[in-house]
mmCIF file of the N, C-alpha and C atoms, coordinates in Angstrom:
data_MODEL
# 
_entry.id   MODEL 
# 
loop_
_atom_site.group_PDB 
_atom_site.id 
_atom_site.type_symbol 
_atom_site.label_atom_id 
_atom_site.label_alt_id 
_atom_site.label_comp_id 
_atom_site.label_asym_id 
_atom_site.label_entity_id 
_atom_site.label_seq_id 
_atom_site.pdbx_PDB_ins_code 
_atom_site.Cartn_x 
_atom_site.Cartn_y 
_atom_site.Cartn_z 
_atom_site.occupancy 
_atom_site.B_iso_or_equiv 
_atom_site.pdbx_formal_charge 
_atom_site.auth_seq_id 
_atom_site.auth_comp_id 
_atom_site.auth_asym_id 
_atom_site.auth_atom_id 
_atom_site.pdbx_PDB_model_num 
ATOM 1   N N  . MET A 1 1  ? -21.664 -11.175 23.738 1.00 0.00 ? 1  MET A N  1 
ATOM 2   C CA . MET A 1 1  ? -21.369 -10.271 25.393 1.00 0.00 ? 1  MET A CA 1 
ATOM 3   C C  . MET A 1 1  ? -22.878 -9.986  25.743 1.00 0.00 ? 1  MET A C  1 
ATOM 4   N N  . ASN A 1 2  ? -23.079 -9.775  26.781 1.00 0.00 ? 2  ASN A N  1 
ATOM 5   C CA . ASN A 1 2  ? -24.023 -9.393  27.752 1.00 0.00 ? 2  ASN A CA 1 
ATOM 6   C C  . ASN A 1 2  ? -24.240 -7.986  27.683 1.00 0.00 ? 2  ASN A C  1 
ATOM 7   N N  . SER A 1 3  ? -25.171 -7.626  27.102 1.00 0.00 ? 3  SER A N  1 
ATOM 8   C CA . SER A 1 3  ? -25.624 -6.043  27.061 1.00 0.00 ? 3  SER A CA 1 
ATOM 9   C C  . SER A 1 3  ? -25.542 -5.389  28.374 1.00 0.00 ? 3  SER A C  1 
ATOM 10  N N  . ALA A 1 4  ? -26.273 -5.930  29.010 1.00 0.00 ? 4  ALA A N  1 
ATOM 11  C CA . ALA A 1 4  ? -26.160 -4.885  30.570 1.00 0.00 ? 4  ALA A CA 1 
ATOM 12  C C  . ALA A 1 4  ? -24.572 -4.965  30.996 1.00 0.00 ? 4  ALA A C  1 
ATOM 13  N N  . LEU A 1 5  ? -23.833 -5.969  30.963 1.00 0.00 ? 5  LEU A N  1 
ATOM 14  C CA . LEU A 1 5  ? -22.440 -5.517  31.049 1.00 0.00 ? 5  LEU A CA 1 
ATOM 15  C C  . LEU A 1 5  ? -21.536 -4.726  30.354 1.00 0.00 ? 5  LEU A C  1 
ATOM 16  N N  . VAL A 1 6  ? -22.023 -4.932  28.865 1.00 0.00 ? 6  VAL A N  1 
ATOM 17  C CA . VAL A 1 6  ? -21.538 -3.622  27.908 1.00 0.00 ? 6  VAL A CA 1 
ATOM 18  C C  . VAL A 1 6  ? -21.836 -2.497  28.537 1.00 0.00 ? 6  VAL A C  1 
ATOM 19  N N  . TRP A 1 7  ? -23.185 -2.159  28.808 1.00 0.00 ? 7  TRP A N  1 
ATOM 20  C CA . TRP A 1 7  ? -23.616 -0.949  29.475 1.00 0.00 ? 7  TRP A CA 1 
ATOM 21  C C  . TRP A 1 7  ? -22.802 -0.403  30.490 1.00 0.00 ? 7  TRP A C  1 
ATOM 22  N N  . HIS A 1 8  ? -22.665 -1.449  31.665 1.00 0.00 ? 8  HIS A N  1 
ATOM 23  C CA . HIS A 1 8  ? -22.103 -0.792  32.947 1.00 0.00 ? 8  HIS A CA 1 
ATOM 24  C C  . HIS A 1 8  ? -20.664 -0.554  32.525 1.00 0.00 ? 8  HIS A C  1 
ATOM 25  N N  . VAL A 1 9  ? -19.930 -1.187  31.570 1.00 0.00 ? 9  VAL A N  1 
ATOM 26  C CA . VAL A 1 9  ? -18.327 -1.096  31.257 1.00 0.00 ? 9  VAL A CA 1 
ATOM 27  C C  . VAL A 1 9  ? -18.319 0.287   30.490 1.00 0.00 ? 9  VAL A C  1 
ATOM 28  N N  . ALA A 1 10 ? -19.281 0.368   29.309 1.00 0.00 ? 10 ALA A N  1 
ATOM 29  C CA . ALA A 1 10 ? -18.872 1.621   28.777 1.00 0.00 ? 10 ALA A CA 1 
ATOM 30  C C  . ALA A 1 10 ? -19.811 2.755   28.813 1.00 0.00 ? 10 ALA A C  1 
ATOM 31  N N  . VAL A 1 11 ? -21.122 2.722   29.260 1.00 0.00 ? 11 VAL A N  1 
ATOM 32  C CA . VAL A 1 11 ? -21.921 3.873   29.121 1.00 0.00 ? 11 VAL A CA 1 
ATOM 33  C C  . VAL A 1 11 ? -21.894 4.243   30.485 1.00 0.00 ? 11 VAL A C  1 
ATOM 34  N N  . ALA A 1 12 ? -21.917 3.603   31.688 1.00 0.00 ? 12 ALA A N  1 
ATOM 35  C CA . ALA A 1 12 ? -21.915 4.199   33.069 1.00 0.00 ? 12 ALA A CA 1 
ATOM 36  C C  . ALA A 1 12 ? -20.554 5.093   33.295 1.00 0.00 ? 12 ALA A C  1 
ATOM 37  N N  . PRO A 1 13 ? -19.227 4.455   32.931 1.00 0.00 ? 13 PRO A N  1 
ATOM 38  C CA . PRO A 1 13 ? -18.237 5.479   33.218 1.00 0.00 ? 13 PRO A CA 1 
ATOM 39  C C  . PRO A 1 13 ? -18.239 6.900   32.315 1.00 0.00 ? 13 PRO A C  1 
ATOM 40  N N  . ALA A 1 14 ? -18.928 6.626   31.256 1.00 0.00 ? 14 ALA A N  1 
ATOM 41  C CA . ALA A 1 14 ? -18.742 7.838   30.426 1.00 0.00 ? 14 ALA A CA 1 
ATOM 42  C C  . ALA A 1 14 ? -19.811 9.034   31.102 1.00 0.00 ? 14 ALA A C  1 
ATOM 43  N N  . ILE A 1 15 ? -20.748 8.488   31.568 1.00 0.00 ? 15 ILE A N  1 
ATOM 44  C CA . ILE A 1 15 ? -22.017 9.262   31.915 1.00 0.00 ? 15 ILE A CA 1 
ATOM 45  C C  . ILE A 1 15 ? -21.107 9.844   33.511 1.00 0.00 ? 15 ILE A C  1 
ATOM 46  N N  . TYR A 1 16 ? -20.580 9.113   34.245 1.00 0.00 ? 16 TYR A N  1 
ATOM 47  C CA . TYR A 1 16 ? -19.896 9.564   35.644 1.00 0.00 ? 16 TYR A CA 1 
ATOM 48  C C  . TYR A 1 16 ? -18.654 10.662  35.116 1.00 0.00 ? 16 TYR A C  1 
ATOM 49  N N  . ARG A 1 17 ? -17.932 10.238  34.090 1.00 0.00 ? 17 ARG A N  1 
ATOM 50  C CA . ARG A 1 17 ? -17.080 11.276  33.539 1.00 0.00 ? 17 ARG A CA 1 
ATOM 51  C C  . ARG A 1 17 ? -17.653 12.503  33.452 1.00 0.00 ? 17 ARG A C  1 
ATOM 52  N N  . GLY A 1 18 ? -18.656 12.593  32.461 1.00 0.00 ? 18 GLY A N  1 
ATOM 53  C CA . GLY A 1 18 ? -19.616 13.741  32.080 1.00 0.00 ? 18 GLY A CA 1 
ATOM 54  C C  . GLY A 1 18 ? -19.789 14.462  33.156 1.00 0.00 ? 18 GLY A C  1 
ATOM 55  N N  . LYS A 1 19 ? -20.388 13.800  34.446 1.00 0.00 ? 19 LYS A N  1 
ATOM 56  C CA . LYS A 1 19 ? -20.999 14.561  35.452 1.00 0.00 ? 19 LYS A CA 1 
ATOM 57  C C  . LYS A 1 19 ? -19.815 15.262  36.018 1.00 0.00 ? 19 LYS A C  1 
ATOM 58  N N  . ASN A 1 20 ? -18.647 14.392  36.248 1.00 0.00 ? 20 ASN A N  1 
ATOM 59  C CA . ASN A 1 20 ? -17.556 15.220  37.005 1.00 0.00 ? 20 ASN A CA 1 
ATOM 60  C C  . ASN A 1 20 ? -17.056 16.467  36.026 1.00 0.00 ? 20 ASN A C  1 
ATOM 61  N N  . MET A 1 21 ? -17.196 16.337  34.903 1.00 0.00 ? 21 MET A N  1 
ATOM 62  C CA . MET A 1 21 ? -16.787 17.802  34.195 1.00 0.00 ? 21 MET A CA 1 
ATOM 63  C C  . MET A 1 21 ? -17.762 18.600  34.115 1.00 0.00 ? 21 MET A C  1 
ATOM 64  N N  . ALA A 1 22 ? -18.892 18.249  34.342 1.00 0.00 ? 22 ALA A N  1 
ATOM 65  C CA . ALA A 1 22 ? -19.998 19.207  34.370 1.00 0.00 ? 22 ALA A CA 1 
ATOM 66  C C  . ALA A 1 22 ? -20.106 20.089  35.838 1.00 0.00 ? 22 ALA A C  1 
ATOM 67  N N  . GLN A 1 23 ? -19.300 19.239  36.711 1.00 0.00 ? 23 GLN A N  1 
ATOM 68  C CA . GLN A 1 23 ? -19.318 19.771  38.121 1.00 0.00 ? 23 GLN A CA 1 
ATOM 69  C C  . GLN A 1 23 ? -18.128 19.981  38.450 1.00 0.00 ? 23 GLN A C  1 
ATOM 70  N N  . ARG A 1 24 ? -17.376 20.523  38.202 1.00 0.00 ? 24 ARG A N  1 
ATOM 71  C CA . ARG A 1 24 ? -15.698 20.744  38.394 1.00 0.00 ? 24 ARG A CA 1 
ATOM 72  C C  . ARG A 1 24 ? -15.402 21.174  39.788 1.00 0.00 ? 24 ARG A C  1 
ATOM 73  N N  . ASN A 1 25 ? -16.243 21.978  40.491 1.00 0.00 ? 25 ASN A N  1 
ATOM 74  C CA . ASN A 1 25 ? -15.618 22.304  41.757 1.00 0.00 ? 25 ASN A CA 1 
ATOM 75  C C  . ASN A 1 25 ? -15.560 21.550  43.029 1.00 0.00 ? 25 ASN A C  1 
ATOM 76  N N  . GLY A 1 26 ? -14.703 21.712  43.958 1.00 0.00 ? 26 GLY A N  1 
ATOM 77  C CA . GLY A 1 26 ? -14.274 20.711  44.819 1.00 0.00 ? 26 GLY A CA 1 
ATOM 78  C C  . GLY A 1 26 ? -15.329 20.116  45.570 1.00 0.00 ? 26 GLY A C  1 
ATOM 79  N N  . MET A 1 27 ? -16.055 21.125  45.899 1.00 0.00 ? 27 MET A N  1 
ATOM 80  C CA . MET A 1 27 ? -17.265 20.365  47.069 1.00 0.00 ? 27 MET A CA 1 
ATOM 81  C C  . MET A 1 27 ? -18.075 19.458  46.082 1.00 0.00 ? 27 MET A C  1 
ATOM 82  N N  . ASN A 1 28 ? -18.394 19.439  44.865 1.00 0.00 ? 28 ASN A N  1 
ATOM 83  C CA . ASN A 1 28 ? -19.123 18.391  44.259 1.00 0.00 ? 28 ASN A CA 1 
ATOM 84  C C  . ASN A 1 28 ? -18.115 17.142  43.952 1.00 0.00 ? 28 ASN A C  1 
ATOM 85  N N  . MET A 1 29 ? -16.871 17.297  43.602 1.00 0.00 ? 29 MET A N  1 
ATOM 86  C CA . MET A 1 29 ? -16.079 16.375  43.523 1.00 0.00 ? 29 MET A CA 1 
ATOM 87  C C  . MET A 1 29 ? -15.696 15.276  44.815 1.00 0.00 ? 29 MET A C  1 
ATOM 88  N N  . GLN A 1 30 ? -15.939 16.120  46.169 1.00 0.00 ? 30 GLN A N  1 
ATOM 89  C CA . GLN A 1 30 ? -15.885 15.452  47.234 1.00 0.00 ? 30 GLN A CA 1 
ATOM 90  C C  . GLN A 1 30 ? -17.058 14.582  47.511 1.00 0.00 ? 30 GLN A C  1 
ATOM 91  N N  . GLN A 1 31 ? -18.219 15.105  46.992 1.00 0.00 ? 31 GLN A N  1 
ATOM 92  C CA . GLN A 1 31 ? -19.525 14.399  47.220 1.00 0.00 ? 31 GLN A CA 1 
ATOM 93  C C  . GLN A 1 31 ? -19.481 13.267  46.480 1.00 0.00 ? 31 GLN A C  1 
ATOM 94  N N  . ASP A 1 32 ? -19.007 13.244  45.141 1.00 0.00 ? 32 ASP A N  1 
ATOM 95  C CA . ASP A 1 32 ? -18.910 12.083  44.222 1.00 0.00 ? 32 ASP A CA 1 
ATOM 96  C C  . ASP A 1 32 ? -17.969 11.037  44.931 1.00 0.00 ? 32 ASP A C  1 
ATOM 97  N N  . HIS A 1 33 ? -16.991 11.564  45.384 1.00 0.00 ? 33 HIS A N  1 
ATOM 98  C CA . HIS A 1 33 ? -15.951 10.434  46.005 1.00 0.00 ? 33 HIS A CA 1 
ATOM 99  C C  . HIS A 1 33 ? -16.449 9.677   47.172 1.00 0.00 ? 33 HIS A C  1 
ATOM 100 N N  . ILE A 1 34 ? -17.181 10.437  47.928 1.00 0.00 ? 34 ILE A N  1 
ATOM 101 C CA . ILE A 1 34 ? -17.900 9.782   49.349 1.00 0.00 ? 34 ILE A CA 1 
ATOM 102 C C  . ILE A 1 34 ? -18.856 8.579   48.601 1.00 0.00 ? 34 ILE A C  1 
ATOM 103 N N  . MET A 1 35 ? -19.730 9.191   47.456 1.00 0.00 ? 35 MET A N  1 
ATOM 104 C CA . MET A 1 35 ? -20.671 8.293   47.254 1.00 0.00 ? 35 MET A CA 1 
ATOM 105 C C  . MET A 1 35 ? -20.268 7.075   46.545 1.00 0.00 ? 35 MET A C  1 
ATOM 106 N N  . LYS A 1 36 ? -19.054 6.912   45.978 1.00 0.00 ? 36 LYS A N  1 
ATOM 107 C CA . LYS A 1 36 ? -18.202 5.838   45.464 1.00 0.00 ? 36 LYS A CA 1 
ATOM 108 C C  . LYS A 1 36 ? -17.930 4.963   46.402 1.00 0.00 ? 36 LYS A C  1 
ATOM 109 N N  . ILE A 1 37 ? -17.339 5.248   47.450 1.00 0.00 ? 37 ILE A N  1 
ATOM 110 C CA . ILE A 1 37 ? -16.756 4.424   48.278 1.00 0.00 ? 37 ILE A CA 1 
ATOM 111 C C  . ILE A 1 37 ? -18.058 3.644   49.321 1.00 0.00 ? 37 ILE A C  1 
# 
């Protein structure tokens, strides 16, 4: 399996979830949602 694909599927979402947990207030979550779109 392509290691870059593994990183994207496994590591990137974990980092993203960790960031959301660290920044739990509504304003930061709104900014994350806007950046995702």
